[in-house]
C-alpha positions, -999 to +999 in steps of 0.1 A: -050+138+396-047+102+407-020+108+435-038+112+470-028+146+486-022+163+452-044+192+440-029+201+407+004+198+388+005+219+355+031+210+329+058+233+317+071+216+284+103+222+266+122+239+296+146+226+320+142+243+354+175+230+366+196+240+336+174+270+321+177+251+288+147+254+263+145+223+241+121+196+230+130+169+253+127+189+289+096+196+310+088+203+344+057+203+368+050+225+398+028+203+421+003+218+444-009+199+474-043+199+489-047+219+520-031+204+553-065+199+566-076+176+537-046+155+539-050+133+570-036+099+558+001+092+558-001+086+520-010+123+517+021+136+536+046+153+514+075+128+522+052+100+512+041+117+478+077+126+468+088+089+473+059+074+459+063+095+427+100+089+425+094+052+427+069+056+397+092+079+377+120+053+378+099+030+357+101+054+326+129+037+305+129+066+280+143+093+303+151+104+336+128+120+359+127+128+395+107+149+423+123+171+447+107+197+472+109+234+465+138+250+484+129+274+513+097+261+521+093+255+557+068+227+552+092+206+532+124+213+554+142+181+563+129+166+595+144+181+627+152+212+609+139+247+606+143+270+577+147+307+583+149+333+555+174+361+562+167+397+549+187+387+519+163+364+500+192+345+482+207+334+513+192+309+537+203+297+571+193+264+587+188+256+623+178+229+645 
C-alpha cells in the first residue's frame, strides 16, 4: 500500500455498500490503518489520509469515488466530539 499509515485495503467488487446493490460497476474497500504507535507523522493521521484519498479519487473521470470514516468508531469521531454507544446498538448519541 502506497499511502502512509494504511496497513491494508481489501477490495469488495460488484457490491454497493451504500445502496446494497450488486452489479458490475460498484465496489468498496475497507481500509485498515496501521497501529497508532506506528503512525507518528501528521500525514498518517486519519483525517489527512481521508482528505488525501478523496483528492486523488476526484481525478478519476470514469466514475465517482469517495472516502468516509466508519460510523460509530470513537477514533474517527468529529473533532471535539465523543461517540457513546447506547445499549441499543442501532442508536448512537453524540456528546461534546
